[in-house]
N, C-alpha and C positions, 0 to 999 in steps of 0.2 A: 504494500500500500504506500502510495506516495502522496504527500500533502504539501501544498503551498499555503502557509499560514500568514495572513496579513492583518496587522492591527489596523482598524478603521475607526473613523469618527462616525461613518455611516456607510451602508452598502445596500444595493437592491438588485433584484433580478427581474427582467422583463421577458415575456414571451409574446410575440406577435403584437408588440406595442402596449401590452398590459402588464402592470407591476403585479407579480405573483408572490414576492417575498421582499421584506425590507427590515433592516435592523438599524439601531443607533450605534453607540460606541460598543466595540467588541472585536470579534475576529471574523474575517472572511476566510473560509477554508475551502480551497479547491482540492477535491478528493479524487485520486486516481486509484483504481483497483486493478491489481495485476493477476495474472493467471494462477499464481501460487498462493494468493492470499486466502485467509480463513478468518473465522469469527474471533479467534484468539488475538490475531493481529489487529482487528477492528477495535477490540476492547483495549488493548495496549495503547493504540494510537489515540483513542478517545481520552484515556486517562492522562496521557502526555499533554494533549491539547489543553484541557481544562486546568492543569496544574503547572504549566510553564509559567515561570515568573518573568513576564515580559511587559507588565503594566507598571507605570511609574508610581512610586510611593510619594509621600509629601515632600521628601528631599529630592525628588526627581530621578531617583535610581530605579532601574527596572527590577522591582522586587516584589511585585504582587501578581497573583494569578488571575485568570479570567473570573474564577469564582469569587475571589476576594474583591475584585473591582466591580462586580455586578454587571459585567458586559454580556452581550448576546453573541450568538454565533449564526452566521449564514453559511451553510454547507452546500457546495455545488459540485455535482459529479463532473469529472473532467478526464475522460479516457486519454486525452492527448498528453497527459503527464507521462504516459508510457511510450511516447513517440521516440524511436531510436533514429537519430540523425547522423550516425557515424558513417554511413555509406550513402553515396548519391545525394540527390537534392530533395527527394521525397521521403518524409518520415515513414518508418515502418512501425505499425502499431500492433505487431504480433504479440508483444508482451502484455498488452491490455486484456483484461478478462472480457469474455463475451457478456452481453447484457444479461443473460440468464444467470450468470454467476455474480456479476458486478452489482446488479440491483439489490439482491438480498443482503450482500455485504455492505453496500452503502447504507441500507436501512438499518442494519445491525450497528454500524458506526453511529448513526444518528440516535438510535435508541440508547446506546452506551453513553453518548454525550448527555442526553436528557437524564439518564439514571444517575449521573454524577452531579446533577443539579443545574445544568446549563439550559438556558432558554435558546431553542434552536429553530431557525427557519431553514427551508431548503429550496433549491432550484427545482426545475422540472427534469427528472431523469430522462436522458435520451432525446431531449428536445434542443432545438437551436435557441440559445438564450443570449440576451445582452446583459452583461454584468457591469454595474456601475459602482464605483467606490470612491470614497474620500479617505485616503490613507492617513494614518496617524503615526508620527515618529520621524521618519518611516521605520517601521519594524516589519520585516518580511523574513520568514524562515522556511527552510525546506526540511521535511521529515520523510525518511524512507524506512519502512519497517524492516527491510533487509539489513540496513545499516545499524538500526537499533539492536537487532538480534545478534549481529556480528560483534558489536560493542559489548553487549551483555555476556556473550560467550568469552570474549577476551578478558573482561573484568573478573569472571569467575575463575579463569585460569591463572591469574596473577597471584 
């Protein structure tokens, strides 16, 4: 699972010129589901998202989590996060999970965010969407579940 996490003052998703989701301060999370992903990774990534200490405290240091800041989440499915651009000029999306696998895992991720206390809006899975945001910070992070698992494996070996 690959996530692009962006701290925002506000964000919204439109489909066919109509706003279908909108948040105030919080996180816009673009969510890519890979062929090898499973529910355990969705849970791990949700926990990481709501507990990342990336919101400023009173001293201006990035020291508060989404839950501590009271922010919202706008989660948007984004299969193109698995685009492989190493060869040629056209991205290869073979690493992206097919919709039949990706949709339930995206929904699992959203449920896991909500179970941890986050207020979550979503885009429209599989639809062409226009995503608008007003970034804050700017704070933008990349999370990859495969990298997290490798790191955890190394940490336990030390």
